[in-house]
C-alpha positions, 0 to 999 in steps of 0.5 A: 294440131300440125295445120295450126302449128303451120299456122303460126310458124308462118305468121312469125315472120314480120314480113309474112305479118305485114302481108297478111295485115294488108290482105285484111281489107280484101284481095291485092294485086302483088304490086299493092302488097310489095310497096308495104314491105322493105324488101325486094320483090323475089323475096316478097314472092317467097313469103307470098308462097309459104302463105299460099302453102300454108294455106292461110291465103290464094292467089289468081291471076288476071293477065299479068297481075296476081292477087291475094286474099286470105282464106283461112278464117282463123288468121283475122281472130289470130292478128286481132288478138295480137293487136296488129290489125290495122 
């Protein structure tokens, strides 16, 4: 139950929901995510960390780039139900 509450709280932010929407079609570099948001790079990093801490996304480093992908299977269903998928 606590995991589900954390998941919903994490998705309740507009910027984090935009991040999730951008990751629906697969893994993206942070440099591909930032332009989709209307916030600073540092703010984007904070949102990405919160999503990662909640177990919604994971990251991997490839050289200087960091890539993110959705790992929580419930997220795609939730976004689809909300009607905010691509």
